C-alpha positions in Angstrom: -127.2 -88.5 28.4 -129.9 -90.9 26.8 -129.8 -89.5 22.9 -126.1 -89.9 23.7 -126.4 -93.7 24.5 -128.9 -94.6 21.5 -126.7 -93.4 19.0 -123.2 -95.1 20.3 -125.6 -98.2 20.3 -126.7 -97.1 16.6 -123.2 -96.7 15.5 -122.0 -100.2 16.9 -125.4 -101.8 15.0 -124.3 -100.0 11.7 -120.2 -101.3 11.7 -121.6 -104.6 12.4 -123.8 -104.9 9.7 -121.5 -103.4 7.6 -118.7 -105.9 8.6 -121.0 -108.7 7.8 -122.2 -107.3 4.0 -118.0 -106.8 3.2 -117.1 -110.3 4.7 -119.0 -112.9 2.3 -116.9 -111.6 -0.8 -113.5 -111.7 0.7 -110.8 -113.7 -1.0 -109.7 -115.2 1.6 -112.7 -117.7 2.1 -113.2 -118.6 -1.3 -113.3 -122.4 -2.4 -110.5 -123.6 -4.1 -111.4 -125.1 -7.2 -112.1 -128.8 -6.8 -109.7 -131.3 -8.9 -110.4 -135.0 -10.0 -109.0 -138.1 -11.0 -109.6 -139.0 -14.6 -109.0 -142.2 -16.1 -108.9 -140.9 -20.1 -107.8 -144.1 -21.4 -105.9 -147.8 -20.6 -102.4 -145.6 -20.1 -103.6 -142.2 -20.1 -104.2 -140.5 -16.0 -105.1 -136.9 -15.4 -105.5 -135.1 -11.9 -107.0 -131.8 -11.3 -109.7 -129.2 -11.9 -112.3 -130.4 -14.3 -115.2 -129.4 -16.0 -118.3 -131.0 -17.7 -115.8 -134.0 -17.6 -113.0 -133.0 -19.1 -109.3 -131.3 -18.1 -110.4 -127.6 -17.5 -108.3 -125.8 -15.6 -104.7 -126.6 -13.7 -103.9 -130.1 -13.7 -101.3 -133.0 -14.8 -102.1 -135.6 -17.3 -99.2 -138.7 -17.8 -99.5 -141.0 -20.7 -98.0 -144.1 -19.1 -94.4 -143.5 -17.2 -93.0 -141.6 -20.0 -94.7 -138.7 -21.4 -96.5 -135.9 -18.8 -98.0 -132.4 -18.9 -98.4 -129.9 -15.7 -100.0 -127.0 -16.6 -103.5 -125.5 -18.1 -106.3 -126.9 -20.1 -109.2 -125.9 -21.9 -112.2 -128.5 -22.4 -109.8 -131.2 -22.4 -106.8 -129.8 -24.6 -103.7 -128.5 -23.6 -104.2 -124.9 -23.6 -102.5 -121.7 -21.7 -98.7 -122.4 -20.1 -97.5 -125.9 -19.3 -94.5 -127.9 -19.4 -94.4 -131.5 -21.0 -91.8 -133.8 -20.7 -91.1 -137.0 -22.6 -88.4 -139.7 -22.3 -88.0 -142.6 -24.6 -85.9 -144.8 -26.2 -85.0 -145.3 -30.0 -82.1 -146.9 -31.7 -80.8 -147.8 -28.1 -80.1 -144.4 -27.2 -82.4 -142.4 -24.5 -83.7 -139.5 -25.4 -85.7 -136.3 -23.4 -87.5 -134.1 -24.3 -88.9 -130.9 -22.5 -91.1 -128.3 -23.1 -91.8 -125.5 -21.1 -94.1 -122.7 -22.7 -97.3 -121.6 -24.3 -100.1 -124.1 -25.8 -103.0 -123.8 -27.8 -105.6 -126.3 -29.1 -103.0 -129.2 -27.7 -100.0 -128.0 -29.3 -96.9 -125.9 -28.7 -98.1 -122.4 -29.8 -96.7 -119.3 -28.5 -93.5 -118.0 -26.6 -91.6 -121.3 -24.9 -88.2 -123.4 -24.6 -87.7 -126.8 -26.5 -84.4 -129.2 -25.2 -83.8 -132.6 -26.3 -81.2 -134.6 -24.8 -80.3 -137.9 -26.4 -77.7 -140.1 -24.7 -75.9 -143.2 -25.8 -76.1 -146.8 -24.0 -72.7 -146.3 -22.5 -74.1 -143.0 -20.9 -72.3 -140.5 -23.2 -74.3 -137.4 -24.4 -74.5 -137.6 -28.2 -76.5 -134.4 -28.9 -78.3 -131.8 -26.5 -80.4 -128.8 -28.5 -81.8 -126.2 -27.3 -85.2 -124.1 -29.1 -86.2 -121.1 -27.5 -88.4 -118.4 -29.0 -91.8 -118.8 -30.7 -93.9 -122.0 -31.8 -96.7 -122.8 -33.7 -98.4 -125.7 -34.9 -96.5 -127.6 -32.8 -92.8 -126.4 -34.2 -90.4 -123.5 -33.4 -91.7 -120.5 -36.0 -88.8 -118.3 -34.8 -85.8 -117.9 -32.5 -83.1 -119.4 -31.8 -81.9 -123.2 -32.2 -78.4 -124.2 -30.6 -77.4 -127.8 -31.1 -74.3 -129.3 -29.2 -73.1 -132.7 -30.8 -70.2 -135.0 -31.1 -69.3 -133.9 -34.1 -66.9 -132.0 -36.1 -67.3 -129.0 -35.5 -69.4 -129.3 -32.4 -71.8 -126.5 -32.6 -74.4 -125.8 -34.6 -75.9 -122.5 -34.5 -79.1 -120.8 -36.0 -81.5 -117.7 -35.6 -85.0 -116.9 -37.9 -87.3 -114.7 -38.0 -89.6 -112.9 -40.6 -86.9 -110.5 -41.6 -83.4 -113.0 -41.2 -81.9 -116.1 -41.0 -78.6 -116.9 -39.7 -77.0 -120.6 -39.6 -73.3 -121.0 -38.2 -71.1 -123.7 -37.7 -68.2 -123.6 -35.4 -66.9 -123.5 -31.7 -69.3 -122.1 -29.2 -66.2 -119.8 -27.9 -65.3 -116.1 -29.1 -67.9 -116.4 -32.2 -67.4 -112.4 -32.7 -63.7 -112.3 -32.6 -64.0 -115.8 -34.7 -66.6 -114.1 -37.3 -63.9 -111.0 -37.4 -61.1 -112.8 -38.2 -62.5 -115.0 -41.0 -61.8 -118.3 -39.0 -65.8 -119.4 -38.4 -65.9 -123.1 -40.2 -69.4 -121.8 -41.8 -71.7 -118.8 -41.6 -74.9 -118.0 -44.0 -77.2 -115.3 -43.5 -80.5 -114.5 -45.5 -82.4 -111.1 -45.6 -84.8 -110.3 -48.4 -82.6 -111.1 -51.5 -79.7 -111.2 -49.6 -77.8 -114.5 -49.4 -74.6 -114.7 -48.2 -72.5 -118.1 -47.6 -68.9 -118.5 -46.1 -66.8 -121.2 -45.3 -63.3 -121.5 -43.9 -62.3 -123.9 -46.6 -61.2 -122.8 -50.1 -64.0 -123.0 -52.9 -62.9 -125.6 -55.7 -62.7 -122.6 -58.3 -60.8 -119.0 -58.2 -64.6 -117.6 -59.0 -65.9 -119.5 -56.1 -63.4 -118.4 -53.7 -63.9 -114.5 -54.8 -67.5 -115.5 -54.0 -66.6 -116.9 -51.1 -64.2 -114.1 -49.7 -66.9 -111.2 -50.7 -69.7 -113.3 -48.4 -67.2 -113.0 -45.8 -66.4 -109.5 -45.9 -70.2 -108.4 -46.1 -70.6 -110.6 -43.0 -67.8 -108.7 -40.9 -69.0 -105.2 -42.3 -72.9 -106.1 -40.9 -71.1 -107.6 -37.8 -72.4 -105.0 -35.5 -76.0 -106.3 -36.5 -74.9 -110.2 -36.1 -73.2 -109.4 -32.8 -76.8 -109.5 -30.3 -77.1 -113.4 -32.4 -73.7 -114.1 -31.6 -73.9 -113.4 -28.0 -77.4 -115.6 -27.7 -75.8 -118.2 -29.4 -72.7 -118.0 -26.7 -75.2 -117.8 -24.3 -77.4 -120.7 -24.9 -74.4 -122.9 -25.7 -74.0 -122.8 -22.1 -77.2 -124.5 -21.4 -76.4 -127.9 -23.7 -73.1 -129.5 -21.9 -72.3 -132.7 -23.4 -72.6 -134.2 -19.7 
């Protein structure tokens, strides 16, 4: 009986010591990164994680009342994922620019989505643009660009990649049917040495008209290849209303 009692006490002590050894490394008790306020300049403030006196980790930086970025920082610069908003006025119109995506060395770099809405003084939306795809050095390098504007035609569609480029102007409705029937306002396609340009308007000369018609026929022949782009154009068009 004495041996069994001693064994029970040993087992209890062993379990307690094991729990004590495990408990300190439990993620549930790890302290959250400290956040600080920084006054970067007269008009620039930051609140978030800091290292070496600079934004590092997650936080929000504001430039006056018009611009702000919320996301990741590395050594004082925007790097990682984050959302940037810039609202400003120019030539009597208000602009709102929003980029949500990846950053590197304080510039848009990686995959993301950029939108730009322009509103006139009377509240009318003059243009609404969306770019989605890959960015580098602060500009879009590949992907889709759709602009809806108070213009005729009212839509501009573009796709670009290292292999091909496609630009279409016209309506956002029934793009595939419009290409098939030859009623698109205009279309331009490039791939390697291939360059085809088509317009719904008759050309000035018979020779130019033959080239125009040949370009349309080429685009219609490769339409199965272009259809995914046309479908994406229509999806993105729904995200840029003039309201």
